[in-house]
C-alpha positions in Angstrom: -36.4 14.6 26.7 -35.7 16.5 23.4 -35.0 14.5 20.3 -31.4 14.2 19.2 -30.3 17.2 17.1 -29.4 16.9 13.5 -25.6 16.8 13.1 -23.6 17.9 10.1 -20.1 16.7 9.1 -20.6 13.2 10.6 -17.8 11.7 8.5 -15.4 14.4 9.9 -16.5 13.7 13.5 -16.0 9.9 13.1 -12.6 10.4 11.5 -11.2 13.1 13.8 -13.2 13.2 17.1 -14.4 9.7 17.9 -11.1 8.0 18.8 -9.8 10.9 21.0 -13.3 11.1 22.7 -13.3 7.3 23.4 -9.7 7.4 24.8 -10.4 10.4 27.0 -13.7 8.9 28.3 -11.9 5.7 29.1 -9.1 7.5 31.0 -11.4 9.8 33.0 -13.8 7.0 33.9 -10.8 4.8 34.8 -9.5 7.5 37.1 -12.8 7.5 39.0 -14.5 10.6 37.7 -18.4 10.4 37.7 -19.9 10.0 34.2 -21.7 13.4 34.4 -18.5 15.3 35.3 -16.7 13.4 32.6 -19.2 14.3 29.9 -19.3 18.0 31.0 -15.5 18.2 30.9 -15.4 16.6 27.4 -18.2 18.9 26.3 -16.5 22.1 27.5 -13.1 21.2 25.9 -14.6 20.1 22.5 -13.7 22.5 19.6 -15.9 20.9 17.0 -19.2 22.7 17.4 -21.2 19.9 15.7 -19.7 17.2 18.0 -20.3 19.6 20.9 -24.0 19.4 20.2 -23.7 15.6 20.4 -22.0 15.7 23.8 -24.5 18.3 25.1 -27.4 16.0 24.2 -25.6 12.9 25.7 -25.0 14.8 28.9 -28.6 16.0 29.1 -30.0 12.5 28.6 -27.7 11.1 31.2 -28.9 13.8 33.6 -32.4 12.6 32.8 -31.6 9.1 33.9 -30.7 7.3 30.7 -27.6 5.0 30.6 -24.8 6.3 28.4 -25.3 3.5 25.9 -28.9 4.7 25.2 -27.6 8.3 24.9 -24.9 7.2 22.4 -27.5 5.1 20.4 -29.3 8.3 19.5 -26.5 9.1 17.1 -26.1 5.8 15.1 -24.1 7.6 12.3 -21.4 8.4 14.9 -21.7 5.6 17.4 -22.4 2.4 15.4 -23.9 -0.9 16.6 -20.5 -2.3 17.6 -19.7 0.7 19.6 -23.0 0.8 21.5 -23.1 -2.9 22.1 -19.6 -2.8 23.6 -20.6 0.1 25.9 -23.7 -1.9 26.9 -21.4 -4.8 27.8 -19.2 -2.5 29.8 -22.2 -1.2 31.7 -23.4 -4.7 32.5 -20.0 -6.1 33.4 -18.8 -3.3 35.5 -15.6 -3.0 33.4 -16.7 0.1 31.6 -13.3 1.8 31.5 -11.4 -1.3 30.4 -13.9 -2.0 27.6 -13.7 1.6 26.5 -9.9 1.3 26.3 -10.2 -1.8 24.1 -12.8 0.0 22.0 -10.4 3.0 21.5 -7.6 0.6 20.5 -9.9 -1.2 18.0 -11.0 2.1 16.4 -7.4 3.4 16.3 -6.1 0.2 14.7 -8.9 0.0 12.2 -8.6 3.7 11.3 -4.8 3.4 10.6 -5.2 0.3 8.5 -8.2 1.7 6.6 -6.2 4.9 5.8 -3.2 2.8 4.5 -5.5 0.7 2.3 -7.4 3.7 1.0 -4.1 5.5 0.3 -2.7 2.6 -1.7 -5.9 2.4 -3.8 -6.2 6.1 -4.2 -2.6 6.6 -5.6 -3.1 4.8 -8.9 -6.5 6.4 -9.3 -4.9 9.9 -9.0 -2.1 9.1 -11.4 -4.5 7.7 -14.0 -6.8 10.7 -13.6 -3.8 13.0 -14.1 -2.8 11.1 -17.2 -6.3 11.3 -18.7 -6.6 15.1 -17.8 -3.2 15.8 -19.5 -4.1 13.7 -22.5 -7.5 15.4 -22.8 -5.9 18.9 -22.5 -3.3 18.1 -25.2 -6.0 16.6 -27.5 -8.4 19.5 -27.0 -6.0 22.5 -27.1 -2.6 21.5 -28.5 -3.3 19.0 -31.2 -5.6 21.4 -33.2 -2.7 23.9 -33.5 -0.4 21.2 -34.9 -3.2 19.9 -37.2 -3.5 23.4 -38.8 0.2 23.6 -39.2 0.4 20.2 -40.9 -2.6 20.9 -43.1 -0.6 23.0 -45.5 1.8 20.2 -46.3 -0.7 18.6 -48.7 0.3 15.0 -47.9 -1.2 12.4 -45.7 -0.1 12.5 -42.1 1.4 9.5 -40.3 -1.3 7.1 -39.1 -0.6 7.8 -35.4 -0.9 11.6 -36.0 -4.0 11.3 -38.1 -5.7 9.2 -35.5 -4.9 11.8 -32.8 -6.2 14.6 -35.1 -9.4 12.7 -35.8 -9.9 12.2 -32.1 -9.3 15.9 -31.4 -11.7 16.9 -34.2 -14.4 14.6 -32.8 -14.0 15.9 -29.3 -14.2 19.5 -30.4 -17.2 18.9 -32.6 -19.1 16.8 -30.0 -17.8 17.9 -26.7 -21.3 18.3 -25.3 -22.1 14.7 -26.1 -18.9 13.5 -24.5 -19.5 15.6 -21.4 -23.1 14.4 -21.3 -22.1 10.8 -21.6 -19.7 11.2 -18.7 -22.4 12.8 -16.5 -25.0 10.2 -17.4 -22.5 7.3 -16.8 -21.5 8.8 -13.4 -25.2 9.2 -12.5 -26.1 5.6 -13.5 -23.1 4.2 -11.7 -24.0 6.0 -8.5 -27.6 4.9 -8.8 -26.5 1.3 -9.4 -24.1 1.4 -6.5 -26.9 2.7 -4.2 -29.0 -0.5 -4.9 -28.5 -3.6 -2.8 -27.7 -5.6 -5.9 -25.3 -3.0 -7.2 -23.5 -2.7 -3.8 -23.2 -6.5 -3.6 -21.8 -6.7 -7.1 -19.3 -3.9 -6.5 -18.2 -5.5 -3.2 -17.6 -8.7 -5.0 -15.6 -7.0 -7.7 -13.5 -5.5 -4.9 -12.7 -9.0 -3.7 -12.0 -10.4 -7.1 -9.7 -7.6 -8.3 -6.1 -8.7 -9.0 -3.8 -7.9 -6.1 -6.3 -5.4 -4.6 -8.8 -8.1 -4.1 -6.5 -10.0 -1.7 -5.8 -6.7 0.0 -9.5 -6.0 0.6 -10.2 -9.5 1.7 -7.4 -9.7 4.2 -8.1 -6.3 5.7 -11.8 -7.2 6.0 -11.1 -10.6 7.5 -8.7 -9.1 10.0 -11.4 -6.6 11.0 -13.9 -9.3 11.4 -11.7 -11.3 13.7 -10.6 -8.3 15.7 -14.2 -7.0 16.3 -15.6 -10.5 17.0 -12.7 -11.1 19.5 -13.3 -7.9 21.4 -17.1 -8.1 21.4 -17.2 -11.7 22.8 -14.4 -10.8 25.2 -16.5 -7.9 26.4 -19.3 -10.3 27.2 -21.6 -9.7 24.2 -23.3 -13.0 23.2 -21.8 -14.7 20.2 -25.0 -14.4 18.1 -25.3 -10.7 18.8 -21.6 -10.3 18.1 -21.8 -12.0 14.7 -24.9 -9.9 13.8 -23.2 -6.6 14.6 -19.8 -7.5 13.2 -21.4 -8.7 9.9 -22.9 -5.2 9.4 -19.7 -3.5 10.6 -17.3 -5.2 8.2 -18.1 -3.0 5.2 -18.6 -5.6 2.5 -22.0 -7.1 1.6 -20.5 -10.3 0.2 -18.7 -11.1 3.5 -21.7 -9.8 5.4 -23.9 -12.4 3.8 -21.3 -15.1 4.5 -21.1 -14.2 8.2 -24.9 -13.9 8.6 -25.3 -17.4 6.9 -22.8 -18.7 9.4 -24.7 -17.0 12.3 -27.8 -19.0 11.4 -25.8 -22.3 11.7 -24.4 -21.2 15.1 -27.9 -20.4 16.2 -28.8 -24.0 15.3 -26.1 -25.3 17.5 -23.0 -25.6 15.3 -19.6 -24.4 16.3 -18.4 -21.2 14.7 -15.6 -22.9 12.6 -18.1 -25.4 11.2 -20.6 -22.7 10.4 -17.9 -20.6 8.6 -16.6 -23.6 6.7 -17.5 -23.5 3.0 -18.9 -19.9 3.1 -17.7 -17.7 0.2 -14.4 -15.9 0.8 -13.9 -17.4 4.3 -10.2 -18.3 4.4 -9.4 -21.9 5.4 -6.5 -20.9 7.7 -8.8 -18.6 9.7 -11.4 -21.5 10.0 -8.7 -23.9 11.2 -7.4 -21.5 13.8 -10.9 -20.7 15.1 -11.4 -24.5 15.4 -8.3 -24.8 17.5 -9.4 -21.8 19.6 -12.8 -23.3 20.2 -11.3 -26.7 21.1 -8.9 -25.1 23.6 -11.5 -22.7 25.0 -9.5 -19.7 23.9 -11.5 -18.4 21.0 -11.0 -14.7 21.7 -7.2 -15.2 21.9 -7.1 -17.1 18.7 -9.3 -14.5 16.9 -6.9 -11.8 18.1 -4.0 -13.8 16.8 -5.6 -14.3 13.4 -6.4 -10.5 13.2 -2.8 -9.7 14.1 -1.6 -12.1 11.3 -3.8 -10.6 8.7 -3.0 -7.0 9.7 0.7 -7.8 9.3 0.1 -9.3 5.9 -1.9 -6.3 4.8 0.8 -3.9 5.9 3.5 -6.0 4.1 1.4 -6.1 1.0 0.9 -2.3 1.1 4.6 -1.7 1.5 5.4 -4.0 -1.5 2.6 -2.6 -3.5 3.6 1.0 -3.0 7.2 0.2 -4.0 6.2 -1.6 -7.2 3.4 0.8 -8.1 5.4 4.0 -8.3 7.6 3.0 -11.3 4.8 1.2 -13.0 2.5 4.3 -12.9 5.3 6.6 -14.0 5.8 4.4 -17.0 2.1 4.4 -17.7 2.0 8.2 -17.4 5.0 8.4 -19.7 3.5 6.1 -22.3 0.3 8.0 -22.5 1.8 11.5 -22.7 4.8 10.3 -24.8 2.5 8.7 -27.4 0.6 12.0 -27.8 3.8 14.0 -28.0 5.3 11.5 -30.5 2.2 11.7 -32.6 2.4 15.5 -32.7 6.1 15.6 -33.6 6.2 12.6 -36.0 5.4 14.7 -39.0 8.1 17.1 -38.1 10.6 14.2 -38.0 9.3 13.3 -41.5 9.3 16.9 -42.7 11.6 16.1 -45.6 9.3 13.6 -47.2 6.2 15.6 -46.5 7.5 18.8 -48.0 8.7 17.2 -51.3 
């Protein structure tokens, strides 16, 4: 069998194609269609040419006798460990369509929440960037014109105006150093972020940030509980589930906490005891897991915890968005207003400057 083809635009496939594919696959398998006919139909109707290559390869490997889980595993950037392991559980349990439906629901819920969190965190970044760009444009192109106009007055400029003129002169004279510093800083940041230590430190910063730290933590813990509930409910062993979920959660700090707990579970401890005391593991989650284990309803309790955290995240996002808009508008106004005031302050004092 030929090797899996190289696929471009993986992020777009994951964000736009994966969920509809999973839902359609679940519906068609649930309706009794053979897997080969299902894959051929999905392949024929696929508009994304790169994803069509994926479906073609999957269909051909299934025709060659491989199970669909093995065919999917050939594209780990699209079908991650969690996805493949749940498909394996579906194949082994005979509840393939049902597990696919749950998988589609998980992906859809995670995607919606991730987009909301990303939107909430992107908004202030965009506003701050606009403020800096406007400030930079004014300092680079407008302030020098005012500085030339004020130079003929022969008297000292107000401190605020002089500071702005000095900044403008420095940027104009050393723009290549400023640009070079920005490029070098960006390169070093990306290089640092690419290391395990850098990624860990950045993920810890995300959890410690005011307001956004709690948002990140709650969304990640909700995802942890949701994935663990669905994987164990699908029949994936708890140790394998913890291993996969830890790597799927998207935060190295929480990943290390979950993997440390996994070792204790492997030694015979209950999950709630294993999670107790691990960094960033909420006490309320541990208590609810303990109640679920005691009642023999761990999956139900994990789903309940996930629902609770998802609701909290959505409530925080709504409140945050409402509070953020006026705050950022004030921030933007202060930055631009200060620059404009500095430029026009000498005009306001024209009488004393001209005498």
